[in-house]
MISE-217348 format. One line per field, with one value per residue (C-alpha): residue in one letter; chain; x, y negated, z negated; residue number from 1. Coordinates in nm, 2 decimals, always signed. Layout:
<atoms>
resn <- c(a_...)
chain <- c(A_...)
xx <- c(X_...)
yy <- c(Y_...)
zz <- c(Z_...)
resi <- c(NUM_...)
</atoms>
This chain:
<atoms>
resn <- c(m_p_d_w_p_a_d_t_r_e_r_w_q_i_d_r_l_i_p_y_a_r_n_a_r_t_h_s_d_a_q_v_a_q_i_a_g_s_i_r_e_w_g_w_t_m_p_v_l_v_a_e_d_g_t_i_i_a_g_h_a_r_v_l_a_a_h_l_l_g_v_g_e_v_p_v_m_i_a_r_d_w_s_e_a_q_k_r_a_y_v_i_a_d_n_k_l_a_l_n_a_g_w_d_e_s_l_l_r_i_e_h_t_d_p_r_q_l_g_a_d_l_n_l_i_g_f_s_d_d_e_v_a_g_i_f_t_r_p_g_t_g_l_t_d_p_d_d_v_p_q_v_p_e_t_p_v_s_q_i_g_d_v_w_i_l_d_r_h_r_v_a_c_g_y_s_t_d_r_s_i_v_e_r_a_l_g_g_v_r_p_h_l_m_v_t_n_p_p_y_g_t_s_t_t_l_p_g_g_p_a_r_a)
chain <- c(A_A_A_A_A_A_A_A_A_A_A_A_A_A_A_A_A_A_A_A_A_A_A_A_A_A_A_A_A_A_A_A_A_A_A_A_A_A_A_A_A_A_A_A_A_A_A_A_A_A_A_A_A_A_A_A_A_A_A_A_A_A_A_A_A_A_A_A_A_A_A_A_A_A_A_A_A_A_A_A_A_A_A_A_A_A_A_A_A_A_A_A_A_A_A_A_A_A_A_A_A_A_A_A_A_A_A_A_A_A_A_A_A_A_A_A_A_A_A_A_A_A_A_A_A_A_A_A_A_A_A_A_A_A_A_A_A_A_A_A_A_A_A_A_A_A_A_A_A_A_A_A_A_A_A_A_A_A_A_A_A_A_A_A_A_A_A_A_A_A_A_A_A_A_A_A_A_A_A_A_A_A_A_A_A_A_A_A_A_A_A_A_A_A_A_A_A_A_A_A_A_A_A_A_A_A_A_A_A_A_A_A_A)
xx <- c(+3.93_+3.63_+3.66_+3.52_+3.41_+3.68_+3.95_+3.92_+3.85_+3.80_+3.73_+3.40_+3.25_+2.99_+2.73_+2.76_+2.61_+2.24_+2.07_+1.87_+1.51_+1.39_+1.66_+1.48_+1.76_+1.72_+2.00_+1.93_+2.11_+2.29_+2.43_+2.54_+2.72_+2.89_+3.01_+3.13_+3.34_+3.48_+3.58_+3.73_+3.94_+4.05_+3.98_+3.77_+3.82_+3.53_+3.45_+3.09_+2.95_+2.77_+2.61_+2.75_+2.50_+2.60_+2.31_+2.43_+2.41_+2.59_+2.72_+2.43_+2.52_+2.88_+2.76_+2.54_+2.83_+3.04_+2.78_+2.79_+3.17_+3.17_+3.37_+3.37_+3.51_+3.46_+3.62_+3.38_+3.37_+3.17_+2.94_+2.99_+2.75_+2.53_+2.17_+1.89_+1.80_+2.15_+2.18_+1.84_+1.91_+2.26_+2.11_+1.93_+2.20_+2.48_+2.28_+2.12_+2.43_+2.61_+2.32_+2.35_+2.69_+2.72_+2.97_+3.21_+3.14_+3.45_+3.68_+3.47_+3.54_+3.91_+3.91_+3.70_+3.93_+4.27_+4.21_+4.06_+4.38_+4.58_+4.38_+4.16_+3.84_+3.58_+3.30_+3.39_+3.31_+2.93_+2.84_+2.62_+2.70_+2.44_+2.57_+2.92_+2.79_+2.62_+2.95_+3.12_+2.83_+2.92_+2.63_+2.63_+2.41_+2.45_+2.58_+2.26_+1.90_+1.73_+1.44_+1.66_+1.62_+1.93_+1.91_+1.89_+2.24_+2.29_+2.47_+2.29_+2.51_+2.25_+2.16_+1.86_+1.92_+2.13_+2.04_+2.13_+2.16_+2.07_+2.11_+1.82_+1.66_+1.71_+1.63_+1.62_+1.65_+1.41_+1.04_+0.80_+0.64_+0.97_+0.98_+1.36_+1.39_+1.14_+1.32_+1.65_+1.48_+1.34_+1.68_+1.52_+1.26_+0.90_+0.69_+0.36_+0.24_+0.36_+0.25_+0.36_+0.27_+0.18_+0.02_-0.33_-0.45_-0.25_-0.28_+0.08_+0.30_+0.67_+0.79_+0.92_+0.76_+0.57_+0.62_+0.94_+1.02)
yy <- c(+0.54_+0.30_-0.05_-0.06_-0.37_-0.30_-0.33_-0.71_-0.93_-1.31_-1.58_-1.77_-2.06_-1.92_-2.15_-1.96_-1.65_-1.59_-1.35_-1.08_-1.17_-0.81_-0.69_-0.44_-0.42_-0.65_-0.80_-0.92_-1.22_-0.98_-0.77_-1.07_-1.20_-0.86_-0.88_-1.23_-1.11_-0.84_-1.09_-1.31_-1.02_-0.84_-1.09_-1.01_-0.64_-0.57_-0.80_-0.89_-0.71_-0.96_-0.96_-1.19_-1.46_-1.46_-1.25_-1.04_-0.67_-0.56_-0.76_-0.97_-0.93_-1.03_-1.35_-1.44_-1.39_-1.61_-1.89_-1.84_-1.88_-2.17_-1.98_-2.17_-1.90_-1.53_-1.24_-1.10_-0.80_-0.85_-0.58_-0.66_-0.52_-0.35_-0.30_-0.45_-0.10_-0.02_-0.34_-0.29_+0.08_+0.00_-0.26_+0.04_+0.30_+0.08_+0.09_+0.43_+0.63_+0.49_+0.59_+0.95_+0.99_+1.15_+1.16_+1.42_+1.33_+1.51_+1.30_+0.99_+1.03_+1.04_+0.75_+0.55_+0.62_+0.56_+0.20_+0.12_+0.24_+0.02_-0.29_-0.32_-0.52_-0.25_-0.50_-0.54_-0.19_-0.22_+0.03_-0.08_+0.01_+0.28_+0.43_+0.44_+0.61_+0.86_+0.94_+1.03_+1.23_+1.59_+1.83_+2.14_+2.42_+2.31_+2.51_+2.52_+2.62_+2.33_+2.36_+2.32_+1.99_+1.87_+1.72_+1.34_+1.20_+0.95_+0.72_+0.73_+0.73_+0.56_+0.20_-0.01_-0.10_+0.20_+0.39_+0.76_+0.90_+1.27_+1.38_+1.21_+1.11_+0.80_+0.78_+0.43_+0.38_+0.11_+0.01_+0.07_-0.27_-0.44_-0.55_-0.57_-0.21_-0.08_-0.26_-0.10_+0.24_+0.20_+0.08_-0.13_+0.14_+0.03_+0.32_+0.43_+0.53_+0.46_+0.64_+0.51_+0.62_+0.31_+0.36_+0.38_+0.71_+0.93_+1.04_+0.98_+0.67_+0.64_+0.49_+0.14_+0.01_+0.08_+0.38_+0.42_+0.49)
zz <- c(+7.80_+7.78_+7.62_+7.27_+7.07_+6.81_+7.08_+7.07_+6.78_+6.78_+6.52_+6.57_+6.39_+6.16_+6.31_+6.64_+6.47_+6.50_+6.26_+6.43_+6.36_+6.33_+6.10_+5.87_+5.62_+5.32_+5.10_+4.75_+4.60_+4.37_+4.66_+4.86_+4.55_+4.52_+4.88_+4.83_+4.53_+4.76_+5.02_+4.76_+4.63_+4.95_+5.23_+5.54_+5.63_+5.86_+6.16_+6.23_+6.54_+6.77_+7.10_+7.37_+7.28_+6.92_+6.78_+6.48_+6.54_+6.23_+5.94_+5.82_+5.45_+5.52_+5.70_+5.41_+5.17_+5.40_+5.37_+4.99_+4.99_+5.23_+5.49_+5.82_+6.06_+6.06_+6.26_+6.52_+6.76_+7.07_+7.21_+7.58_+7.84_+7.58_+7.69_+7.47_+7.37_+7.26_+7.05_+6.88_+6.80_+6.65_+6.41_+6.25_+6.30_+6.14_+5.81_+5.82_+5.92_+5.61_+5.39_+5.50_+5.33_+4.99_+4.71_+4.58_+4.21_+4.08_+4.31_+4.24_+3.87_+3.94_+4.18_+3.94_+3.64_+3.80_+3.92_+3.58_+3.41_+3.64_+3.55_+3.86_+3.83_+3.89_+3.89_+4.26_+4.37_+4.36_+4.09_+3.80_+3.44_+3.43_+3.75_+3.61_+3.29_+3.52_+3.70_+3.37_+3.24_+3.31_+3.36_+3.15_+3.02_+2.65_+2.35_+2.15_+2.18_+2.35_+2.11_+1.80_+1.63_+1.44_+1.10_+1.09_+1.01_+0.72_+0.97_+1.31_+1.62_+1.84_+1.77_+1.88_+2.25_+2.34_+2.66_+2.69_+3.04_+3.06_+3.43_+3.60_+3.27_+3.06_+2.68_+2.52_+2.14_+2.04_+2.03_+2.32_+2.23_+2.30_+2.67_+2.68_+2.55_+2.81_+3.09_+2.98_+2.97_+3.32_+3.46_+3.74_+3.84_+3.86_+3.73_+3.88_+3.53_+3.18_+2.87_+2.53_+2.18_+1.97_+1.63_+1.78_+1.94_+1.71_+1.35_+1.26_+1.26_+1.24_+0.91_+0.92_+1.23_+1.55_+1.78_+1.96_+2.32)
resi <- c(1_2_3_4_5_6_7_8_9_10_11_12_13_14_15_16_17_18_19_20_21_22_23_24_25_26_27_28_29_30_31_32_33_34_35_36_37_38_39_40_41_42_43_44_45_46_47_48_49_50_51_52_53_54_55_56_57_58_59_60_61_62_63_64_65_66_67_68_69_70_71_72_73_74_75_76_77_78_79_80_81_82_83_84_85_86_87_88_89_90_91_92_93_94_95_96_97_98_99_100_101_102_103_104_105_106_107_108_109_110_111_112_113_114_115_116_117_118_119_120_121_122_123_124_125_126_127_128_129_130_131_132_133_134_135_136_137_138_139_140_141_142_143_144_145_146_147_148_149_150_151_152_153_154_155_156_157_158_159_160_161_162_163_164_165_166_167_168_169_170_171_172_173_174_175_176_177_178_179_180_181_182_183_184_185_186_187_188_189_190_191_192_193_194_195_196_197_198_199_200_201_202_203_204_205_206_207_208_209_210_211_212_213)
</atoms>
C-alpha cells in the first residue's frame, strides 16, 4: 500500500506555511469568520495539506482563520514527492470536487431540525437565514388556481421588511425606493437588469405611498 499524506500528521508553526500565490479560490472575511467559529467550537478537525517547502496546497481558509484566532501551531499533512503538476492540480481539485456534491434536502431538513431541538448553535454550520428558510420551504403544486387573487385581509400577515421565498423566487414586502428593502429582496445577488414601478410611467398609483417591490 502506498504512503499517503494523511498517514502522518505534524504540528507546524503557522509562520512556516506559505500561501500558494496562484490560488484561484477566494475567501471572504465572513467565510473566514465562520471557519474560525467552527474551529472555536470543535477544534481543528482537518489538517492543512502542504508541500515539503511549506507551500499550502489545501487549507488556505483554515490558515486565515487560524491567524484570526491567534493560533500559533496548526496540524499539517505533507505531500511528499509530489510533482509540481500534482500539487498545482490538487489546489484546484480540493475545492472543485467538494463543489460537485449535492444535498438530499429531505435528510438535510431532518439533520437541521434535530440539532436545533438539542440546543446546538446552528450559526456555526455555514447556512444563511435565507438558505435555512429555503430548506424548510416544501415545494408543492398548490391547492388553488394560481390566477385566483385572495381578498385583502383586515390584518395583513406580511409586514414591511418581510421576505417570502418561493422556490427560486424572492418577494419582499416594502417600497422599491427603499434601498434596504431592495437589498433584502435581492439576497446578495447583483442583478443585470432591474425594473421597478414607481408612480411615473403608469396611470395608477398605490394608495398611501410609492410603488412597492
